C-alpha positions in Angstrom: 148.3 178.5 80.6 147.4 181.8 78.2 150.7 182.5 76.2 151.5 186.1 77.3 154.1 188.5 75.2 156.8 190.0 77.4 154.9 193.2 78.1 151.5 192.0 79.1 154.0 190.1 81.8 153.4 192.6 84.5 149.7 192.4 83.6 149.3 188.8 84.4 151.1 188.8 88.4 149.4 191.8 88.7 145.5 189.3 88.0 147.7 186.4 89.7 148.2 188.3 92.5 144.5 189.6 92.9 143.4 186.4 92.9 145.4 185.6 95.8 147.5 183.1 93.3 150.6 184.7 94.5 151.1 184.8 98.1 153.9 187.7 97.2 155.2 189.7 95.0 157.7 189.2 92.6 160.5 191.3 93.1 160.6 193.0 89.9 157.1 193.4 90.5 157.5 197.4 91.1 160.8 198.6 89.0 157.9 197.0 86.1 155.5 199.2 87.2 157.3 202.8 87.7 158.7 201.9 83.9 156.2 199.7 82.5 157.5 199.3 78.8 156.3 199.7 75.8 152.6 200.4 74.6 152.0 196.5 72.5 152.0 196.2 69.3 149.4 197.5 66.5 148.2 193.8 65.8 147.1 193.6 69.5 145.4 196.7 70.4 144.5 197.2 74.0 140.3 197.0 74.8 138.6 200.1 74.3 135.4 202.1 75.1 132.5 201.5 73.7 132.1 205.5 74.2 133.1 207.2 71.1 131.9 203.6 68.9 129.1 203.6 66.3 125.7 202.7 67.7 126.4 199.5 65.6 128.7 197.9 67.3 128.2 199.2 70.4 126.3 195.6 71.5 128.3 193.5 69.2 129.4 190.2 71.0 133.5 189.6 72.3 135.2 188.2 69.2 136.0 184.6 69.9 139.5 183.4 70.0 138.9 181.1 66.3 138.4 184.8 64.4 140.8 186.4 62.4 143.3 188.3 64.0 143.3 192.1 64.3 144.0 194.1 60.7 146.8 197.4 61.6 144.3 199.6 60.9 142.9 202.6 62.6 138.9 202.2 64.0 136.2 204.3 64.0 135.8 207.2 65.8 132.1 208.5 66.6 130.6 211.0 68.6 127.0 211.8 69.0 128.0 215.3 69.2 128.7 214.3 64.7 125.5 214.1 63.8 124.2 217.1 65.8 126.5 219.1 64.5 125.7 217.5 60.8 121.9 217.5 60.9 122.6 220.7 62.7 124.5 222.6 59.9 121.5 220.5 57.2 119.2 222.9 58.7 120.7 226.3 59.5 124.0 226.2 56.3 124.1 230.2 57.1 125.6 229.4 60.3 128.8 227.9 59.0 129.4 232.1 57.6 128.7 233.8 61.2 132.4 235.1 61.5 133.9 234.0 65.1 137.0 234.0 67.1 140.0 231.9 67.9 139.2 232.5 72.2 135.5 230.9 70.9 136.6 228.0 72.2 137.8 225.2 75.5 140.9 226.3 75.9 140.8 229.3 75.9 138.0 229.7 78.7 136.6 227.1 81.5 134.0 225.2 81.0 130.9 226.8 82.0 130.3 226.3 85.1 126.2 225.6 84.2 126.4 221.7 82.4 125.1 218.0 83.2 121.8 217.6 85.6 121.6 221.7 86.1 121.8 222.4 82.6 118.1 222.5 81.8 117.3 225.6 79.3 119.6 227.4 76.3 119.4 230.9 77.6 121.3 230.1 80.6 124.7 230.2 78.8 123.7 233.7 76.9 121.0 235.3 75.2 122.4 235.0 72.2 124.0 231.5 71.8 126.6 230.2 69.7 125.7 226.5 66.9 128.2 225.2 69.3 126.4 226.2 72.6 122.8 225.0 70.8 124.5 221.8 69.8 126.6 221.0 73.7 122.8 222.2 75.1 121.5 219.0 72.8 123.7 216.2 73.8 123.8 217.7 77.1 119.6 217.3 77.0 120.3 213.4 75.8 123.4 212.4 78.3 122.1 213.3 81.4 118.4 214.3 81.0 118.3 210.5 79.4 115.9 212.8 76.5 116.2 210.8 73.4 118.2 212.0 70.3 115.4 213.5 67.9 113.5 215.0 71.2 116.1 216.9 73.0 116.5 218.0 69.1 113.7 219.6 68.6 114.0 221.6 71.8 117.5 222.5 71.4 116.3 224.1 67.6 113.2 225.5 69.4 115.4 227.2 72.1 118.0 228.2 69.5 115.7 229.7 66.9 113.5 230.9 69.5 116.6 233.4 70.8 118.0 234.3 68.0 114.8 235.9 67.2 114.9 237.6 69.4 118.2 239.1 69.7 116.9 239.9 65.7 114.1 242.9 67.7 116.1 243.9 69.6 119.1 244.4 67.5 116.4 246.4 65.1 115.5 247.6 67.6 118.6 249.5 69.4 119.7 250.6 65.5 116.1 252.3 65.2 116.6 254.5 68.4 119.9 255.6 67.7 119.3 256.5 64.2 116.3 258.2 65.4 118.9 260.1 68.1 120.7 261.5 64.6 123.4 258.6 65.1 124.8 258.0 61.5 126.8 254.5 60.1 129.2 254.4 58.7 129.7 251.9 55.6 129.4 248.9 56.5 132.0 245.9 54.9 129.4 244.8 52.6 129.3 248.5 50.8 133.1 249.0 51.3 133.2 245.5 49.4 131.6 246.6 46.5 133.3 250.0 46.4 136.6 248.1 46.2 134.6 246.0 43.2 133.2 249.0 41.3 136.8 250.6 41.3 138.2 247.4 40.6 135.3 247.3 36.8 136.1 250.8 35.9 139.7 250.6 35.6 139.3 247.1 33.6 137.2 249.4 31.2 140.0 251.7 30.9 142.7 249.5 30.3 142.2 248.9 26.4 142.0 253.1 26.3 145.2 252.7 28.1 147.1 249.9 26.2 146.2 252.3 23.0 147.4 255.2 24.4 150.8 253.3 25.5 151.8 252.1 22.3 150.6 255.3 20.6 153.7 256.9 23.1 156.0 254.4 22.6 156.1 255.1 18.6 159.3 257.0 17.3 157.7 258.2 14.4 153.4 259.6 13.5 151.9 261.5 11.6 150.1 264.8 12.3 147.6 264.9 9.8 145.6 268.9 10.5 142.1 268.6 9.6 141.5 271.5 7.1 138.1 272.1 5.8 135.5 269.2 4.9 136.8 266.3 3.1 135.5 265.9 -0.6 136.2 262.7 -1.3 138.7 263.9 -4.0 136.5 264.9 -5.7 138.4 267.9 -6.4 141.4 266.5 -6.8 139.7 264.6 -9.6 137.7 267.7 -11.2 141.3 269.5 -11.2 143.5 266.7 -12.8 140.4 266.1 -15.7 140.7 270.3 -16.4 145.2 269.6 -17.1 145.6 272.1 -13.7 149.3 270.0 -11.8 149.3 270.8 -8.5 151.4 272.7 -6.9 153.5 273.0 -3.2 155.7 275.4 -3.6 153.3 278.1 -1.8 153.4 275.9 1.6 156.9 275.0 1.0 157.4 279.1 0.5 154.9 280.2 3.5 157.0 276.9 5.8 160.6 278.6 4.8 159.4 281.9 6.4 157.4 281.1 8.7 160.8 279.3 10.0 163.1 282.8 9.3 160.6 284.8 11.2 160.9 282.3 13.9 
C-alpha cells in the first residue's frame, strides 16, 4: 500500500469507501471531515487544473514516480486575458491614459447580464466601450463561441474602433451644436495646466532680480551717488590739475550746513 502522510488519511479512507473496500465508516471519519487537517506541505502541492497553465504545459504527461520531488516554488499562472490585454495596449498605447474611476469594477458593480453565448456583439455592452470591455468580449468569443483567438481579436478590435469613431463624431457634432447656440465653455484642464506653467516660468525668470534686490536691501550702508551733468571721464579734473587749480569742497560743505540749519 502506498505510504500516506497524516493529512491524507481521510482522503484515502474516502477512496476506500467509494470502492467498497471498507464496509463501514471509521469512528473518526466524520470528525475529520468536519475539522480537516492542515493543508499539504509546500513540497507536495495539491493537484492543479490546466485552466491557468501556459499553453505549452497543458498537455504534458503526468510526472512519473522516478522524477525529482517538486521544488517549493510558486507555479506559473497564465490567463488568456493577459495575452489579449498585452497585445491590445501595444496596438492602442494611448488607451492607457484614458482616466477611469474607482467605481468601475466587478467588485462594486455586479457582472453584466449579457455574457457567455448571448454576448455576440460588443455594442451590447454600450456604445462607448472601455478597453476592458473589448478584452472581455474577445475572450468571450474565444471561450463561449469557439472562435480562434486571432479571429476573435480581429473582430473585437474592429468593433471597438468603429464604436469609438461613432462616439467621437457624435461628441464633435454635439460640441458644434452647443457653440452655435451660444454656449461658451470654460478653460479645459490642459489650458489650466499651461497657465500654471507660464506663471511658474515667469516667477523663475524674475528670481534673479528678486535675489539681487534682497541682497541690496540686506546691506546696512551703501553709496548713493547723484549724477550731475554728463560724465567726462575725469578730463575736466585733469585739466584743472595741469593748470594748478586745486579743488575746493568748501562750497558744497557750506551748502549742506546751510541747508541743515534752514530746516
